[in-house]
Backbone as CSV, one residue per row, in Angstrom:
resi,resn,N_x,N_y,N_z,CA_x,CA_y,CA_z,C_x,C_y,C_z
1,MET,-24.127,-11.000,14.318,-22.981,-10.539,13.393,-21.645,-9.680,13.840
2,ASN,-20.460,-10.202,13.667,-18.571,-9.909,14.788,-18.761,-8.381,13.109
3,TYR,-18.173,-7.531,14.172,-17.867,-6.712,13.384,-16.090,-6.504,13.813
4,SER,-15.191,-5.953,13.118,-13.937,-5.306,13.275,-13.907,-4.084,14.483
5,THR,-12.584,-4.780,15.146,-12.286,-3.563,15.933,-10.911,-3.465,15.855
6,MET,-10.578,-1.977,16.567,-8.763,-1.827,16.523,-8.325,-1.531,17.694
7,GLN,-7.878,-1.972,18.522,-7.100,-1.709,20.103,-5.693,-1.371,19.671
8,ASN,-4.926,-0.514,20.490,-3.374,0.352,20.868,-3.542,-0.961,21.810
9,LYS,-2.257,-2.178,21.407,-1.824,-2.873,22.888,-0.231,-2.665,22.798
10,ILE,-0.061,-3.063,24.035,1.277,-3.567,24.155,1.828,-4.707,24.169
11,PHE,2.829,-5.596,24.054,3.519,-6.335,24.132,5.106,-6.491,24.780
12,LYS,5.244,-7.356,25.736,6.690,-7.108,26.373,7.229,-8.514,26.373
13,TYR,8.515,-8.565,25.992,9.038,-9.787,26.361,10.415,-9.662,26.818
14,GLY,10.693,-9.836,27.807,12.082,-9.920,28.601,11.787,-8.035,28.366
15,ARG,13.673,-7.608,28.042,13.592,-6.354,27.901,12.972,-5.513,26.985
16,TYR,12.394,-6.452,26.178,12.107,-5.512,24.241,10.375,-4.982,24.969
17,LYS,10.021,-3.848,24.552,8.878,-3.631,24.632,8.028,-3.048,23.103
18,TYR,7.054,-3.675,22.442,6.144,-3.501,21.257,5.234,-2.855,21.705
19,ASN,5.284,-1.730,21.056,3.353,-1.125,20.715,2.887,-1.503,19.851
20,TYR,1.318,-2.134,19.376,1.408,-2.497,18.166,-0.848,-2.286,18.313
21,LEU,-1.015,-2.454,17.349,-2.164,-2.492,16.692,-3.138,-3.774,16.351
22,LEU,-3.763,-3.834,17.444,-4.438,-5.232,17.200,-6.164,-5.189,16.676
23,LYS,-6.453,-5.760,15.559,-7.692,-5.718,14.922,-8.152,-6.914,14.682
24,THR,-9.360,-7.023,15.534,-9.672,-8.578,15.691,-11.176,-8.129,14.182
25,GLU,-10.461,-9.653,13.513,-11.850,-9.798,12.790,-12.668,-10.838,12.400
26,ASP,-13.397,-10.780,11.577,-13.875,-12.381,10.995,-13.303,-12.852,10.514
27,ARG,-12.096,-13.529,11.005,-11.287,-14.088,9.926,-10.924,-15.838,11.351
28,LYS,-9.903,-16.597,10.511,-9.931,-17.650,11.137,-8.284,-18.164,11.560
29,THR,-7.422,-16.909,10.868,-6.128,-17.036,11.364,-5.514,-15.945,11.765
30,PHE,-3.877,-16.150,12.215,-3.402,-14.359,12.933,-2.518,-14.160,11.676
31,SER,-2.664,-12.581,11.642,-1.268,-12.307,10.219,-0.488,-11.136,11.606
32,LEU,0.712,-10.763,11.215,1.404,-10.167,12.164,1.984,-9.732,10.555
33,VAL,2.219,-8.321,10.963,2.471,-7.493,9.541,3.814,-6.020,10.190
34,VAL,4.764,-5.776,9.419,5.458,-4.778,10.101,5.767,-4.004,8.937
35,THR,5.168,-2.495,9.162,4.718,-1.701,8.084,7.086,-0.913,7.608
36,PRO,7.042,-0.931,6.737,8.666,0.376,7.074,8.444,1.212,7.252
37,GLU,7.219,1.465,8.177,7.270,3.022,8.926,7.094,2.179,10.045
38,MET,7.483,1.443,10.818,7.442,0.340,11.760,6.627,0.259,12.693
39,LYS,5.399,0.257,11.650,4.386,0.108,12.736,3.640,-1.489,12.707
40,ILE,3.694,-2.168,13.758,3.085,-3.479,14.059,1.455,-3.764,13.908
41,ILE,1.513,-4.470,13.105,-0.079,-4.702,13.180,-0.862,-5.871,12.822
42,LEU,-1.577,-6.701,14.130,-1.632,-7.785,14.208,-3.059,-8.381,14.173
43,LYS,-3.217,-9.246,12.990,-4.799,-9.085,12.887,-5.441,-10.704,13.388
44,THR,-6.111,-10.766,14.157,-6.527,-12.137,14.922,-8.276,-12.367,14.419
45,PRO,-8.892,-13.462,14.862,-9.688,-13.635,15.022,-10.847,-12.992,16.501
46,VAL,-11.858,-12.845,15.873,-12.745,-12.110,16.546,-12.649,-12.345,18.382
47,LYS,-12.910,-13.880,18.528,-12.907,-14.062,19.638,-11.741,-14.681,20.278
48,ALA,-10.314,-14.612,19.465,-8.936,-14.727,19.870,-9.111,-14.905,21.452
49,PRO,-8.340,-15.473,22.166,-8.334,-15.161,23.961,-6.735,-14.137,23.683
50,ALA,-6.609,-13.496,24.509,-5.736,-12.687,24.841,-4.523,-13.950,25.488
51,GLU,-4.487,-15.143,26.005,-3.116,-16.035,26.326,-2.874,-16.129,24.526
52,LYS,-3.489,-16.684,23.715,-3.222,-17.183,22.266,-2.612,-16.071,21.845
53,ILE,-3.316,-15.072,21.834,-2.254,-13.522,21.116,-1.015,-13.723,21.813
54,GLU,-0.746,-13.842,22.975,0.406,-13.675,23.647,1.525,-14.674,23.019
55,SER,0.395,-15.996,23.158,1.689,-16.875,22.448,2.003,-16.737,21.326
56,PHE,1.248,-16.542,20.160,1.526,-16.078,19.093,2.441,-14.867,18.793
57,LEU,2.552,-14.148,19.536,3.735,-12.818,19.684,5.211,-13.518,19.688
58,LYS,5.027,-14.196,21.475,6.137,-15.176,21.516,7.087,-16.114,20.250
59,ARG,6.089,-16.674,19.887,6.585,-17.559,18.632,7.102,-16.433,17.631
60,LYS,6.803,-15.245,17.423,7.009,-14.421,15.791,8.239,-13.375,16.443
61,TRP,8.846,-13.512,17.757,9.433,-12.587,18.669,10.166,-12.072,17.626
62,MET,11.430,-13.182,16.977,12.215,-12.972,16.358,12.418,-12.301,15.129
63,TRP,10.922,-12.819,14.389,10.804,-12.457,12.968,10.430,-11.492,13.177
64,LEU,9.702,-10.601,13.990,9.185,-9.208,14.468,10.340,-8.338,14.800
65,GLU,11.134,-8.784,15.658,12.690,-7.983,15.853,13.510,-7.608,14.208
66,LYS,13.621,-9.015,13.544,14.422,-8.641,12.364,14.193,-7.490,11.549
67,GLN,12.120,-7.622,11.175,11.424,-7.087,10.063,11.948,-5.558,10.947
68,LEU,11.746,-5.357,12.179,11.913,-4.025,12.775,13.096,-3.261,12.517
69,GLN,13.903,-4.198,12.825,15.863,-3.870,12.532,16.152,-3.618,11.366
70,TYR,15.118,-4.102,9.987,15.478,-4.128,8.666,14.833,-3.112,8.334
71,PHE,13.806,-2.196,8.868,13.036,-1.195,8.730,13.680,-0.179,8.906
72,LYS,14.376,-0.150,10.119,15.075,0.804,11.014,16.231,1.004,9.758
73,LYS,16.560,0.554,9.122,17.893,1.228,8.358,17.329,1.694,6.992
74,TYR,16.404,0.945,6.789,15.351,1.703,5.410,14.757,2.723,5.309
75,GLN,14.470,3.102,6.988,13.694,4.254,6.828,14.913,6.069,6.351
76,SER,16.319,5.447,7.156,16.585,6.742,6.861,17.284,7.005,5.377
77,VAL,17.491,6.118,4.428,16.767,6.264,3.343,15.628,6.798,2.345
78,LYS,14.860,6.078,3.046,13.094,5.984,2.022,12.729,7.779,2.938
79,TYR,13.283,8.661,3.490,12.676,9.750,4.158,13.755,10.941,3.971
80,LYS,15.166,10.632,2.764,15.575,11.897,3.186,15.854,11.655,1.219
81,LYS,15.030,11.909,0.495,15.514,11.745,-0.691,15.919,13.190,-1.411
82,GLU,16.673,13.103,-2.223,17.532,14.549,-2.002,17.272,14.823,-4.361
83,TYR,16.700,13.412,-4.568,16.172,13.504,-6.201,17.735,13.524,-7.366
84,ILE,18.355,13.107,-6.794,19.501,13.172,-7.508,20.205,11.403,-7.892
85,SER,21.147,11.281,-8.989,21.482,10.207,-9.653,21.880,9.259,-8.322
86,GLY,21.360,8.153,-8.258,21.700,6.791,-7.554,20.695,6.327,-6.719
87,GLU,19.578,7.207,-6.395,18.608,7.028,-5.659,17.569,6.182,-6.078
88,SER,16.789,5.584,-5.510,15.624,4.378,-6.101,14.511,4.852,-5.702
89,PHE,13.760,4.731,-6.478,11.918,4.738,-6.387,11.346,3.747,-7.300
90,PHE,10.271,3.850,-6.336,9.269,2.118,-7.069,8.169,2.782,-8.386
91,TYR,8.214,2.101,-8.778,6.939,2.050,-10.249,6.561,1.375,-10.182
92,LEU,5.272,0.949,-10.311,4.511,-0.353,-10.376,5.041,-1.553,-10.191
93,GLY,5.058,-1.510,-8.876,5.951,-2.627,-8.247,7.404,-3.024,-8.536
94,ARG,7.963,-2.349,-9.126,9.420,-2.249,-9.373,10.323,-1.024,-8.620
95,GLN,11.330,-1.308,-8.363,12.239,-0.195,-8.190,13.435,0.041,-9.405
96,TYR,13.688,1.342,-9.482,14.283,2.048,-10.386,15.111,2.846,-9.902
97,LYS,16.098,3.249,-10.526,17.606,4.164,-9.946,17.157,4.812,-11.203
98,LEU,17.439,6.460,-10.269,17.202,7.605,-10.775,18.359,7.888,-11.654
99,VAL,18.441,8.883,-13.068,19.534,9.019,-13.721,19.444,10.542,-13.259
100,VAL,19.899,11.508,-13.551,19.962,12.708,-13.582,20.729,13.343,-14.445
101,LYS,20.293,13.807,-15.624,21.052,14.814,-16.310,20.940,15.783,-17.035
102,ALA,21.352,16.540,-17.804,21.123,17.965,-17.986,20.666,17.935,-19.484
103,GLY,19.793,18.750,-19.649,19.451,18.696,-21.413,18.768,19.965,-21.929
104,LYS,17.991,19.948,-22.957,18.286,21.149,-23.521,16.136,20.821,-23.229
105,GLN,15.215,19.920,-22.895,14.195,19.512,-22.924,13.720,18.713,-21.351
106,ALA,12.910,19.357,-20.245,12.565,18.728,-19.566,11.733,18.063,-19.859
107,GLN,12.226,16.537,-19.214,11.429,15.032,-19.359,11.971,14.022,-18.262
108,VAL,10.970,13.261,-18.220,11.183,11.807,-17.309,10.740,11.002,-17.995
109,LYS,11.758,9.832,-18.646,10.882,8.267,-18.903,12.135,7.097,-18.457
110,LEU,11.315,6.372,-18.535,11.886,4.840,-18.123,12.937,4.406,-19.356
111,PHE,13.889,4.146,-18.901,14.863,3.913,-20.058,15.616,2.520,-19.846
112,LYS,15.639,1.594,-20.499,16.474,0.275,-19.705,16.631,0.096,-18.061
113,GLY,15.922,-0.215,-17.587,15.734,-0.334,-16.087,15.898,1.097,-15.148
114,ILE,15.510,1.915,-15.706,15.841,3.159,-14.542,14.876,4.514,-14.967
115,ILE,15.091,5.310,-14.207,13.989,6.669,-14.576,14.960,7.592,-14.864
116,GLN,14.848,8.028,-15.907,15.691,8.770,-16.756,15.071,10.046,-16.334
117,LEU,15.637,11.082,-15.655,14.929,12.386,-15.982,15.803,13.538,-16.117
118,THR,15.697,14.580,-17.152,16.474,15.432,-18.462,16.127,16.476,-17.943
119,SER,16.372,17.532,-16.638,16.824,18.797,-16.652,17.304,19.693,-17.008
120,THR,16.161,20.595,-17.383,16.656,22.203,-18.114,17.843,23.002,-17.144
121,LYS,18.065,22.780,-15.938,18.302,23.699,-14.911,19.428,22.547,-14.065
122,SER,19.839,22.748,-13.423,21.371,22.410,-12.700,20.760,20.652,-11.936
123,VAL,21.635,19.979,-12.253,21.048,18.653,-12.055,21.337,18.179,-10.847
124,ASN,21.463,19.172,-9.618,21.388,19.191,-8.376,20.116,19.805,-7.333
125,ASN,19.414,20.335,-8.359,18.140,21.420,-8.169,17.128,20.245,-7.692
126,LYS,16.993,20.299,-6.291,16.116,19.375,-5.446,14.782,20.089,-6.255
127,ALA,14.285,21.047,-5.692,12.868,21.423,-6.367,12.969,20.862,-7.803
128,ASN,13.574,21.482,-8.008,12.837,21.127,-9.689,12.836,20.222,-10.119
129,ASN,13.940,18.732,-9.528,14.093,17.375,-10.137,12.618,16.871,-9.382
130,LYS,12.075,17.271,-8.238,11.401,16.419,-7.591,10.017,16.769,-8.410
131,LYS,10.012,17.954,-8.193,8.490,18.994,-9.146,7.914,17.484,-10.652
132,LEU,9.708,17.945,-11.397,9.480,16.725,-12.406,9.717,15.634,-12.205
133,LEU,9.525,14.818,-11.606,9.325,13.432,-11.478,7.676,12.972,-10.760
134,ASN,7.500,13.982,-9.707,6.372,14.171,-9.446,4.655,14.153,-10.387
135,ASP,5.224,15.147,-11.159,4.312,15.472,-12.788,4.616,14.027,-13.145
136,TRP,5.433,13.267,-13.512,5.739,12.471,-14.539,4.577,11.047,-13.947
137,TYR,5.070,11.072,-12.694,4.410,10.403,-12.314,2.517,10.351,-11.785
138,GLN,2.169,11.989,-11.610,1.052,12.290,-12.118,0.205,11.236,-13.279
139,SER,1.257,11.912,-14.127,0.868,11.449,-15.821,0.819,10.198,-16.070
140,ARG,1.363,9.407,-14.961,1.451,7.453,-15.269,-0.042,7.511,-14.248
141,ILE,-0.642,7.931,-13.440,-1.602,7.703,-12.451,-2.854,7.980,-13.255
142,GLU,-2.778,8.896,-13.704,-4.513,8.865,-14.944,-4.685,8.224,-15.732
143,LYS,-3.515,7.517,-16.308,-3.969,6.565,-17.222,-3.512,5.550,-16.765
144,LYS,-2.725,4.831,-15.937,-2.394,3.556,-15.536,-4.287,3.185,-14.224
145,PHE,-4.673,3.635,-13.706,-5.745,3.246,-12.675,-7.367,3.795,-13.142
146,LYS,-7.165,4.936,-14.518,-8.380,4.484,-15.573,-8.176,3.463,-16.340
147,GLU,-7.159,2.508,-16.644,-7.323,1.055,-17.117,-7.227,0.528,-16.654
148,ARG,-6.745,0.091,-15.448,-6.869,-0.726,-14.319,-8.863,-0.696,-13.797
149,TYR,-8.835,-0.018,-13.497,-10.553,0.781,-13.278,-11.633,0.001,-14.050
150,GLU,-11.474,0.168,-15.629,-12.223,-0.273,-16.637,-12.116,-1.925,-16.888
151,ILE,-11.019,-2.756,-16.392,-10.647,-3.616,-16.775,-11.319,-4.681,-15.081
152,VAL,-11.130,-4.123,-14.103,-12.025,-5.022,-12.690,-13.130,-4.878,-12.918
153,LEU,-13.844,-3.355,-13.627,-15.174,-3.342,-13.134,-15.928,-4.006,-13.514
154,LYS,-15.382,-4.585,-14.856,-16.366,-5.522,-15.728,-16.350,-6.893,-14.819
155,LYS,-15.421,-7.106,-13.740,-15.767,-8.216,-13.806,-17.341,-8.082,-12.802
156,PHE,-17.418,-7.286,-12.001,-18.977,-6.860,-11.264,-19.985,-7.045,-11.809
157,ASN,-20.025,-6.152,-13.313,-21.653,-6.272,-13.892,-22.487,-5.263,-13.117
158,TYR,-21.622,-4.134,-12.349,-22.517,-3.484,-11.907,-23.576,-1.805,-12.495
159,LYS,-24.904,-1.903,-12.652,-25.336,-1.079,-13.747,-25.067,0.273,-13.285
160,PHE,-24.366,0.514,-11.924,-24.209,1.630,-11.616,-22.830,2.201,-11.223
161,ARG,-22.051,2.888,-12.192,-20.369,3.389,-12.355,-19.935,4.196,-11.458
162,PRO,-19.599,4.037,-9.918,-18.950,4.860,-9.528,-17.759,6.059,-10.163
163,GLN,-17.687,7.197,-9.898,-16.781,7.726,-10.462,-15.436,7.746,-9.742
164,LEU,-14.064,7.279,-10.492,-13.163,7.133,-10.332,-12.572,8.439,-9.718
165,VAL,-11.821,8.700,-8.400,-11.169,10.102,-7.846,-9.976,9.544,-7.598
166,VAL,-8.625,10.236,-8.122,-7.107,10.133,-7.129,-7.231,11.088,-6.159
167,ARG,-6.688,10.393,-4.935,-7.014,11.631,-3.843,-5.710,11.012,-2.613
168,LYS,-4.764,11.898,-2.099,-3.974,11.507,-0.863,-4.938,11.230,0.475
169,MET,-4.200,9.826,0.534,-5.014,9.550,1.864,-3.757,9.477,2.559
170,SER,-4.093,9.180,4.173,-3.274,9.259,4.897,-3.147,7.716,5.742
171,LYS,-4.490,7.015,5.278,-4.863,6.089,6.465,-4.810,4.886,5.275
172,ARG,-5.123,5.536,4.331,-6.211,4.245,2.918,-5.618,4.057,1.610
173,TRP,-5.974,3.049,1.226,-5.018,2.916,0.331,-6.146,3.400,-1.149
174,GLY,-7.860,3.134,-0.231,-8.743,3.746,-1.305,-9.963,3.780,-0.184
175,SER,-11.323,4.534,-1.203,-12.289,4.162,-0.221,-12.961,4.540,-1.115
176,TYR,-14.450,4.364,-0.493,-15.795,4.313,-1.539,-16.676,4.716,-0.868
177,LEU,-17.344,5.633,-1.537,-18.635,7.077,-0.921,-19.623,6.267,-1.551
178,THR,-20.655,5.614,-0.498,-21.504,5.428,-1.268,-22.544,6.128,-2.494
179,GLY,-22.776,5.639,-3.576,-23.242,5.345,-4.512,-22.604,6.837,-5.465
180,LYS,-21.325,7.463,-4.978,-20.897,8.263,-5.624,-19.884,8.381,-6.421
181,LYS,-18.248,7.588,-5.929,-17.519,7.625,-6.371,-15.957,6.506,-5.789
182,ILE,-15.729,6.074,-6.246,-13.629,5.582,-5.760,-13.128,6.065,-5.390
183,ILE,-12.572,5.970,-4.297,-11.220,6.997,-4.468,-9.958,5.893,-4.240
184,LEU,-9.002,6.543,-5.274,-7.631,5.691,-4.728,-6.288,6.552,-4.535
185,ASN,-5.533,6.001,-3.586,-4.478,6.837,-3.551,-3.071,6.986,-4.464
186,PRO,-2.770,8.113,-4.624,-2.063,8.502,-5.957,-1.135,7.460,-5.830
187,GLU,-0.589,6.655,-4.316,0.713,6.664,-4.019,0.913,4.816,-4.679
188,LEU,-0.190,4.066,-4.721,-0.606,3.264,-5.253,0.437,3.085,-6.509
189,ILE,0.521,4.459,-7.155,1.410,3.724,-8.470,2.522,3.164,-8.321
190,LYS,3.161,3.426,-7.190,4.134,2.814,-6.886,3.968,1.212,-6.520
191,ALA,3.008,0.660,-6.731,2.833,-0.872,-5.945,2.314,-1.598,-7.256
192,SER,2.862,-2.732,-7.437,2.046,-3.390,-8.753,0.923,-3.791,-8.647
193,THR,0.740,-3.960,-10.565,-0.728,-3.850,-11.297,-1.409,-4.909,-10.412
194,LYS,-0.907,-5.817,-9.664,-1.819,-6.576,-8.911,-2.681,-5.820,-7.752
195,ALA,-1.587,-5.159,-7.183,-1.807,-4.103,-5.778,-2.819,-3.599,-6.020
196,ILE,-2.722,-2.809,-7.306,-3.644,-1.809,-7.918,-5.208,-2.650,-8.144
197,ASP,-4.938,-3.406,-8.578,-6.268,-4.126,-8.785,-6.774,-4.507,-7.782
198,TYR,-6.126,-5.646,-6.303,-6.748,-5.676,-5.593,-7.453,-4.552,-4.639
199,VAL,-6.868,-3.219,-4.426,-7.590,-2.139,-3.834,-8.659,-1.501,-4.576
200,ILE,-8.688,-1.931,-6.020,-10.202,-1.761,-6.642,-10.978,-2.896,-6.592
201,SER,-10.728,-3.545,-6.052,-11.919,-5.100,-6.201,-12.477,-4.500,-4.518
202,HIS,-11.551,-4.489,-4.293,-11.861,-4.426,-2.469,-13.253,-3.563,-2.150
203,GLU,-13.180,-2.081,-2.858,-14.124,-1.332,-3.025,-14.717,-1.056,-3.921
204,LEU,-15.241,-1.772,-5.034,-16.000,-2.338,-5.616,-17.393,-3.157,-4.628
205,CYS,-16.171,-3.864,-3.845,-16.968,-4.970,-3.092,-17.913,-4.091,-2.318
206,HIS,-17.173,-3.187,-1.542,-18.206,-2.184,-0.861,-19.164,-1.861,-1.389
207,MET,-19.731,-1.430,-2.667,-21.176,-1.168,-3.175,-21.717,-1.894,-2.797
208,ARG,-21.910,-3.051,-2.957,-22.926,-4.412,-2.737,-22.428,-4.914,-0.970
209,ILE,-21.551,-4.586,-0.431,-21.594,-4.903,1.053,-20.693,-4.283,1.585
210,LYS,-21.666,-3.097,2.707,-20.373,-1.988,3.072,-19.813,-2.879,4.304
211,ARG,-20.091,-3.374,5.162,-19.027,-3.502,5.894,-18.434,-4.968,5.793
212,HIS,-17.240,-5.184,6.899,-15.919,-6.202,6.514,-16.954,-7.683,7.440
213,GLY,-16.705,-8.149,6.544,-17.572,-9.851,7.424,-16.999,-10.407,6.006
214,LYS,-17.780,-12.239,6.668,-17.908,-13.119,5.850,-18.441,-13.471,4.623
215,SER,-19.244,-12.560,4.322,-20.547,-11.994,3.320,-19.080,-11.578,2.025
216,PHE,-18.333,-10.056,3.196,-17.476,-9.547,1.844,-16.404,-10.223,1.721
217,TYR,-15.771,-10.619,2.083,-14.996,-11.253,2.194,-15.142,-12.779,0.661
218,LYS,-16.381,-13.266,1.238,-16.570,-14.493,0.166,-16.498,-13.540,-1.320
219,LEU,-17.317,-12.264,-1.327,-17.260,-11.690,-2.586,-16.149,-11.473,-3.132
220,LEU,-15.475,-10.781,-2.298,-13.719,-10.593,-2.661,-12.864,-11.453,-2.964
221,ASP,-13.429,-12.707,-2.716,-12.846,-14.457,-3.032,-12.910,-14.094,-4.209
222,SER,-14.071,-14.255,-4.310,-14.968,-14.568,-6.337,-14.223,-13.558,-6.934
223,LYS,-14.233,-12.537,-6.944,-13.818,-11.681,-7.691,-11.808,-11.576,-7.911
224,TYR,-11.047,-11.944,-6.715,-9.953,-11.559,-6.798,-9.273,-12.745,-5.575
225,PRO,-9.285,-13.856,-5.797,-8.943,-14.921,-5.224,-7.730,-14.708,-4.256
226,ASN,-6.737,-13.880,-5.384,-5.814,-14.223,-4.675,-4.997,-13.056,-3.731
227,TRP,-6.431,-12.357,-3.124,-6.504,-10.980,-2.458,-5.499,-11.249,-1.615
228,ARG,-5.253,-11.800,-0.689,-4.668,-12.292,0.339,-2.789,-11.580,0.232
229,THR,-2.674,-12.633,-0.574,-0.520,-12.532,-0.903,-0.741,-11.249,-1.189
230,VAL,-1.206,-10.821,-2.149,-0.988,-9.647,-2.946,-1.381,-8.581,-1.667
231,LYS,-2.158,-8.354,-0.628,-2.362,-7.442,0.319,-1.165,-7.660,1.361
232,GLU,-0.666,-8.352,1.548,0.324,-8.614,2.136,1.460,-8.054,2.005
233,ARG,2.326,-8.555,0.711,3.023,-7.961,-0.433,2.937,-6.503,-0.428
234,LEU,1.505,-5.479,-0.558,1.483,-4.339,-0.709,1.797,-3.824,0.857
235,GLU,1.357,-4.039,2.395,1.812,-3.593,2.990,3.170,-3.609,3.202
236,LEU,4.244,-5.364,3.152,5.584,-5.307,3.223,6.078,-4.042,2.776
237,ARG,5.968,-4.037,1.141,6.666,-2.982,0.331,6.313,-1.473,0.285
238,LEU,5.054,-1.403,0.770,4.607,0.373,0.858,4.343,0.734,2.152
239,GLY,3.982,-0.058,3.075,3.556,0.394,4.272,1.865,-0.091,4.630
240,GLY,1.478,-0.550,5.383,-0.133,-0.989,5.164,-0.630,0.590,5.698
241,ILE,-2.121,0.551,5.298,-2.749,2.002,5.738,-3.932,1.476,6.023
């Protein structure tokens, strides 16, 4: 049985040099992803020869460079949030413009395609605005994750019901602790409902099959046939974990 492996590699093409993560998996095709953090991830079949990998990267070179340049511009915006009117934030796969206004009651709500934040303090108080928005996200997380978990869980017909836990993770969207709980990354609230369902489905499959392999992906295909497309969009939009 073949298991997945991960290696840090370097691809050189002319004067260009790229560091990338090579993931070999039980799969038939090649997959190349550039995350918003500018991480390059190449997934290949386990026995893919080095020359075939090199050839694939050369064919994808222009696309690769274009993606890196796009996210390079995007990074400067993404990591310098000031929590003021005009900035954009994701919620359930959609991008919303933030509008901050002063008011007698602090609140955050979706209103006609915008996230409207009402503050009892200065509209330019970054710390206060950030807290209000994060609290709003948290309230949505608890409701939405529970709702999607109940829907997806019914597809599996498991007698055992894992506890659903929300926990910040730096390298994963979700995790399954054997016989105990399903853990979801709170950042998923910014992804689409389809992406949330995919991550939950993926972790529930681990209840039956621990390792990634043909049997695992066959089960995932049966529970969530379109998971590959959803996974790719998740990685491109919010970054691969």
